[in-house]
GUKOL-543929 format. One line per 2 residues: number of its first residue (from 1); for each residue x negated, y, z negated of C-alpha. Coordinates in Angstrom, 1 decimal. Last residue first. Layout:
N
NUM) X Y Z  ...
% end
This chain:
401
401) -18.2 -1.7 36.2  -17.5 -0.2 39.7
399) -16.8 -3.2 41.9  -19.0 -3.8 44.8
397) -17.9 -3.9 48.3  -20.0 -6.0 50.9
395) -20.5 -5.4 54.5  -22.1 -7.8 56.9
393) -23.1 -6.2 60.3  -23.2 -8.5 63.4
391) -25.7 -8.1 66.1  -25.5 -10.8 69.1
389) -28.2 -13.3 69.6  -26.2 -16.0 70.8
387) -26.7 -17.9 67.3  -25.7 -15.0 65.3
385) -28.0 -12.0 64.6  -28.0 -10.1 61.3
383) -27.2 -6.7 59.9  -27.0 -5.0 56.6
381) -24.2 -3.4 54.5  -23.8 -2.1 51.1
379) -20.2 -0.5 50.2  -19.7 1.0 46.7
377) -16.1 1.0 44.9  -13.6 3.0 43.0
375) -10.3 1.6 43.2  -7.3 2.2 45.8
373) -7.7 -1.7 46.7  -8.5 -2.0 50.2
371) -9.1 1.6 51.2  -11.6 1.9 48.6
369) -12.1 5.1 46.4  -15.7 6.2 46.5
367) -19.1 5.4 44.8  -22.0 6.3 47.0
365) -23.0 4.1 49.9  -25.9 1.7 50.4
363) -26.9 0.9 53.8  -29.5 -1.8 54.2
361) -30.8 -0.8 56.8  -30.7 2.9 57.4
359) -30.8 5.1 60.5  -30.9 2.1 62.8
357) -28.1 3.5 64.9  -25.8 0.4 64.5
355) -26.9 0.3 60.8  -25.9 3.7 60.0
353) -22.8 3.6 62.1  -21.3 0.6 60.3
351) -21.7 1.6 56.7  -21.0 5.1 57.8
349) -17.7 4.4 59.4  -17.2 5.5 62.8
347) -17.3 2.0 64.4  -14.9 0.5 61.7
345) -12.2 -0.7 64.2  -9.7 -3.2 62.7
343) -9.5 -6.5 64.8  -9.4 -8.9 61.8
341) -7.7 -7.2 58.9  -8.5 -4.5 56.7
339) -7.5 -4.9 52.9  -4.5 -3.0 51.5
337) -3.7 0.2 49.8  -0.3 1.8 49.2
335) 0.3 0.3 45.8  -3.0 -0.6 43.9
333) -4.9 -3.9 44.8  -5.9 -5.8 41.5
331) -8.7 -8.2 42.2  -7.9 -11.6 40.6
329) -10.2 -13.6 43.0  -12.6 -11.6 44.8
327) -11.3 -10.5 48.2  -12.4 -11.7 51.6
325) -11.6 -9.1 54.2  -10.7 -11.6 56.9
323) -13.3 -12.0 59.8  -14.3 -10.2 63.0
321) -14.0 -6.6 62.3  -14.7 -4.4 65.3
319) -17.4 -2.0 65.2  -18.8 -2.8 68.6
317) -21.7 -4.9 67.5  -19.3 -7.1 65.6
315) -18.1 -6.3 61.9  -18.0 -8.8 58.9
313) -16.0 -8.7 55.7  -17.0 -8.7 51.8
311) -14.7 -7.9 48.8  -14.8 -6.7 45.2
309) -18.3 -8.1 44.5  -19.7 -8.0 40.8
307) -18.5 -11.2 40.2  -20.8 -12.8 42.5
305) -20.4 -16.7 43.1  -16.8 -16.2 44.3
303) -17.8 -13.6 46.8  -20.5 -15.8 48.2
301) -18.2 -18.9 48.6  -15.4 -16.7 50.2
299) -18.0 -15.2 52.6  -18.9 -18.6 53.5
297) -15.7 -19.9 54.3  -14.8 -16.9 56.4
295) -18.1 -17.1 58.5  -17.9 -20.8 59.1
293) -16.0 -20.7 62.4  -18.6 -18.2 63.7
291) -21.5 -20.5 63.4  -23.9 -20.4 60.5
289) -27.7 -19.9 59.9  -27.5 -16.1 60.1
287) -24.7 -16.2 57.5  -26.9 -17.3 54.6
285) -29.9 -14.9 55.1  -27.0 -12.3 55.8
283) -25.8 -13.0 52.2  -29.1 -13.1 50.4
281) -30.1 -9.8 52.0  -26.7 -8.0 51.0
279) -27.1 -9.2 47.4  -30.8 -8.7 47.1
277) -30.6 -5.2 48.5  -28.0 -4.3 45.7
275) -30.3 -5.6 43.0  -33.2 -3.6 44.5
273) -31.1 -0.4 44.3  -30.2 -1.3 40.7
271) -33.8 -1.6 39.7  -34.8 1.7 41.6
269) -32.1 3.5 39.5  -33.4 1.9 36.4
267) -37.0 2.9 37.1  -35.8 6.4 38.3
265) -34.0 7.2 35.0  -31.5 9.9 35.4
263) -28.2 8.4 36.7  -28.4 4.9 35.4
261) -29.9 6.3 32.2  -27.0 8.5 31.5
259) -24.3 6.0 32.0  -26.3 3.4 30.0
257) -26.8 6.1 27.3  -23.1 6.6 27.0
255) -22.5 2.6 26.4  -25.3 2.3 24.1
253) -24.1 5.1 22.0  -20.6 3.6 21.9
251) -22.1 0.1 20.9  -24.4 2.0 18.2
249) -21.5 3.7 16.8  -19.2 0.7 16.3
247) -22.2 -1.0 14.6  -22.7 2.0 12.2
245) -19.0 2.1 11.7  -19.2 -1.3 10.0
243) -18.0 -4.5 11.9  -19.4 -6.9 9.5
241) -20.1 -6.3 5.8  -17.2 -8.4 4.2
239) -17.5 -11.0 6.9  -21.1 -12.2 5.7
237) -23.9 -10.6 7.6  -26.2 -11.5 10.4
235) -28.0 -8.3 11.6  -25.9 -5.8 13.8
233) -26.1 -3.9 17.0  -29.9 -3.4 17.4
231) -30.4 -6.8 15.4  -29.1 -8.9 18.2
229) -26.3 -10.3 20.3  -25.2 -9.1 23.8
227) -22.6 -9.9 26.5  -22.3 -10.2 30.2
225) -25.8 -9.6 31.6  -25.9 -8.0 35.1
223) -29.4 -6.6 35.5  -27.9 -3.3 34.7
221) -26.8 -4.5 31.3  -30.0 -6.1 30.4
219) -31.8 -2.9 31.1  -29.5 -0.8 28.8
217) -29.5 -3.2 26.1  -33.5 -3.6 26.0
215) -33.6 0.2 26.2  -31.3 0.5 23.3
213) -33.6 -1.5 21.3  -33.4 -4.9 19.2
211) -31.7 -7.3 21.6  -32.1 -10.9 20.1
209) -30.0 -12.7 22.6  -28.8 -11.5 25.9
207) -25.7 -13.4 26.6  -24.5 -14.8 29.9
205) -21.1 -16.1 31.3  -21.4 -19.3 33.3
203) -19.7 -19.6 37.0  -22.3 -22.0 38.3
201) -23.8 -19.5 40.9  -23.3 -16.6 38.5
199) -25.4 -18.5 35.8  -28.3 -19.2 38.3
197) -28.4 -15.4 39.4  -28.5 -14.4 35.7
195) -31.4 -17.0 35.1  -33.3 -15.7 37.9
193) -32.8 -12.0 37.0  -34.1 -12.9 33.5
191) -37.3 -14.6 34.8  -37.7 -11.5 37.1
189) -37.3 -9.0 34.4  -39.3 -10.8 32.0
187) -42.2 -10.7 34.4  -41.6 -7.1 35.2
185) -42.0 -6.2 31.6  -41.1 -2.6 30.7
183) -37.4 -2.6 30.0  -37.6 -6.4 29.2
181) -39.6 -5.6 25.9  -38.0 -8.6 24.4
179) -35.2 -10.2 26.4  -37.3 -13.0 27.7
177) -38.7 -14.1 24.4  -35.3 -13.5 22.8
175) -33.9 -16.4 24.7  -31.0 -16.0 27.1
173) -27.8 -17.5 25.9  -26.1 -19.2 29.0
171) -22.2 -19.9 28.5  -19.8 -22.4 30.0
169) -22.8 -24.7 30.5  -23.4 -27.2 33.5
167) -25.1 -29.5 31.0  -27.6 -31.2 33.7
165) -28.1 -28.3 36.0  -28.7 -25.8 33.2
163) -31.2 -28.1 31.5  -32.9 -28.9 34.9
161) -33.1 -25.2 35.7  -34.6 -24.3 32.4
159) -37.0 -27.2 32.7  -38.5 -25.5 35.8
157) -39.9 -22.8 33.8  -38.6 -19.5 31.9
155) -36.2 -19.0 29.1  -32.9 -20.4 27.8
153) -32.6 -20.3 23.9  -29.2 -21.6 23.7
151) -26.9 -23.5 26.3  -23.2 -22.8 25.3
149) -20.4 -25.4 25.8  -16.7 -24.5 25.3
147) -14.5 -26.9 23.4  -11.3 -28.1 25.1
145) -11.0 -31.6 24.3  -12.7 -32.6 27.6
143) -15.5 -30.3 27.0  -16.2 -32.2 23.8
141) -16.6 -35.6 25.3  -18.3 -34.5 28.3
139) -20.9 -32.7 26.2  -21.5 -35.5 24.0
137) -21.7 -38.4 26.5  -24.0 -35.8 28.5
135) -26.3 -35.7 25.5  -26.1 -39.3 24.9
133) -27.2 -40.0 28.3  -30.0 -37.3 28.0
131) -31.7 -39.2 25.3  -34.9 -37.1 24.8
129) -32.8 -34.2 22.9  -34.7 -31.3 21.6
127) -35.1 -29.3 24.8  -31.2 -29.5 25.2
125) -30.6 -26.7 22.5  -26.9 -26.8 22.3
123) -24.4 -24.1 21.2  -20.7 -25.5 20.7
121) -18.3 -22.8 21.4  -15.1 -22.9 19.4
119) -11.9 -20.8 20.2  -10.6 -23.2 22.9
117) -10.9 -26.2 20.2  -8.3 -24.4 18.2
115) -9.1 -23.7 14.6  -6.7 -24.9 12.0
113) -9.5 -25.7 9.4  -8.8 -29.2 9.2
111) -8.4 -29.5 12.9  -11.9 -27.7 13.6
109) -13.4 -30.2 11.1  -11.9 -33.2 13.1
107) -13.0 -31.7 16.4  -16.6 -31.4 15.1
105) -16.6 -34.8 13.7  -15.3 -36.5 17.0
103) -17.9 -39.2 17.3  -19.1 -38.0 20.8
101) -22.4 -39.4 20.5  -23.6 -42.9 19.6
99) -27.2 -42.6 18.2  -30.8 -42.9 19.6
97) -31.6 -39.3 19.9  -28.3 -37.4 19.4
95) -29.8 -36.1 16.0  -32.0 -33.9 17.8
93) -29.1 -31.9 19.1  -28.5 -30.1 16.0
91) -25.4 -28.4 17.0  -25.1 -24.5 16.7
89) -21.8 -22.9 16.2  -20.3 -20.0 17.9
87) -16.9 -19.2 16.6  -14.4 -17.2 19.0
85) -11.8 -14.4 18.7  -12.3 -13.3 15.2
83) -9.2 -11.7 14.0  -8.2 -14.6 11.9
81) -10.8 -14.3 9.3  -10.1 -17.1 6.8
79) -10.6 -19.7 9.6  -14.3 -18.5 10.1
77) -15.2 -19.2 6.4  -14.1 -22.6 6.6
75) -15.4 -23.3 10.0  -18.9 -22.1 8.9
73) -18.9 -24.2 5.8  -18.0 -27.4 7.6
71) -20.4 -26.7 10.3  -23.4 -26.3 7.8
69) -22.4 -29.4 6.0  -22.2 -31.4 9.2
67) -25.5 -30.1 10.2  -27.2 -31.1 6.9
65) -25.7 -34.6 7.1  -27.0 -35.0 10.7
63) -30.6 -33.6 9.4  -30.6 -36.1 6.6
61) -33.4 -38.5 7.9  -36.0 -37.0 5.7
59) -38.4 -35.8 8.5  -35.5 -34.1 10.2
57) -34.2 -32.6 7.1  -37.5 -31.1 6.1
55) -37.5 -29.3 9.5  -33.7 -28.5 9.4
53) -34.1 -26.7 5.9  -37.3 -24.9 6.8
51) -36.1 -23.5 9.8  -32.8 -22.6 8.3
49) -34.6 -20.5 6.0  -34.1 -20.7 2.2
47) -32.7 -17.6 0.3  -33.4 -17.4 -3.4
45) -30.7 -17.5 -6.4  -32.5 -20.7 -7.7
43) -32.0 -22.2 -4.5  -29.9 -21.2 -1.6
41) -30.0 -22.6 2.0  -29.1 -20.3 5.1
39) -26.7 -21.0 8.0  -26.0 -18.9 10.9
37) -22.5 -18.9 12.5  -22.4 -17.0 15.8
35) -19.3 -14.6 15.9  -17.3 -14.0 19.2
33) -16.1 -11.5 21.8  -17.0 -8.3 20.0
31) -15.5 -5.1 21.5  -16.9 -2.0 23.3
29) -15.0 -3.5 26.5  -17.8 -3.2 28.9
27) -20.5 -3.2 26.3  -19.3 -6.8 25.2
25) -20.6 -8.0 21.9  -21.7 -11.1 20.2
23) -21.3 -10.7 16.3  -23.6 -12.3 13.8
21) -22.2 -14.5 11.0  -23.7 -15.5 7.8
19) -23.0 -18.8 6.0  -24.1 -20.0 2.6
17) -25.5 -23.3 1.9  -25.9 -25.0 -1.4
15) -24.2 -28.4 -0.3  -25.3 -29.7 -3.7
13) -27.0 -32.9 -2.2  -28.3 -30.5 0.7
11) -29.9 -28.2 -1.6  -31.3 -30.8 -3.6
9) -32.7 -32.6 -0.8  -34.3 -29.2 0.6
7) -35.7 -28.6 -2.8  -37.3 -32.0 -3.0
5) -38.8 -31.7 0.4  -40.7 -28.5 -0.7
3) -40.1 -25.0 0.1  -42.8 -22.6 -1.5
1) -41.1 -19.7 -3.0
% end
């Protein structure tokens, strides 16, 4: 069927829009954390792509009207499904060009459908907005009301960083163009890693969009992504067809293959080792420029920036701890265990001895039970020199995901 402006107008006038939902999954918990609402037009029983709908609606000046219809339909359908944690809705950001933002329409529609703002994630594609002021007014307004903000279709380039810094999103959705074939593309891996690192620095969660193969899932997981969305797990469907046994089996299968792959696949093992090296090298580079008085504060900043870190501490050349053991916020410490304090001697510990004797730098341990928490951890360590030329060993314990 050839889509014409007349067909689009009729769809909008009659509100002939259907809504499908695609789950967003956490591989760690084996559960879905939200649903993205995806709208399609219907004309004479045939589906009309949202691309054509919004393309014609923009030209016709009816994009805002169409956008509101889609949101109304999505929230109404979502409100009937109380088990869904969060609703991800797309906002047609091009309508912010030259108009007053923050009118409260999304909040009004949410209230009409008894959906809390805390359960709604507004997805924005900032690249469509020329008026940055209106965009920020929109973001500030809805964030102040409790809505979460996601930046959609994030990919490569300087514009990506500018978009992230401008919006400071709660969630970053990494574009399919980067996720596609990430298991074999070094370029995609570097771009992906850069986005993940930026997200961690600002405290944003990340979603790998459009995953289609188990290898893409495994690679993204190893590189630190939080959540997944894509055809590999489930295509967009209406509620009655969501959460099938097939989807559950794929989640479990991906989790099992992840465990096997990280043990047997040399490429993936090397990727993990490189990620460990980056963590410790970035830390020692930052510490080498600081004075002793600043060490604790910088360790705290670094631990807060990296959710995979359990704790961090520094040791002098004689093996004595010279900082607090800086713990990640919220880390559970089991009974009978406690973090080491200033003055504790680590001189016979492998993470110190290997560095001191120049056996290995950085040192990367296997998994073992932490004396600080009683939980499984991995220690990585490396040296740097303070302003007096004295060797200091930085140690970081990683959580077992």
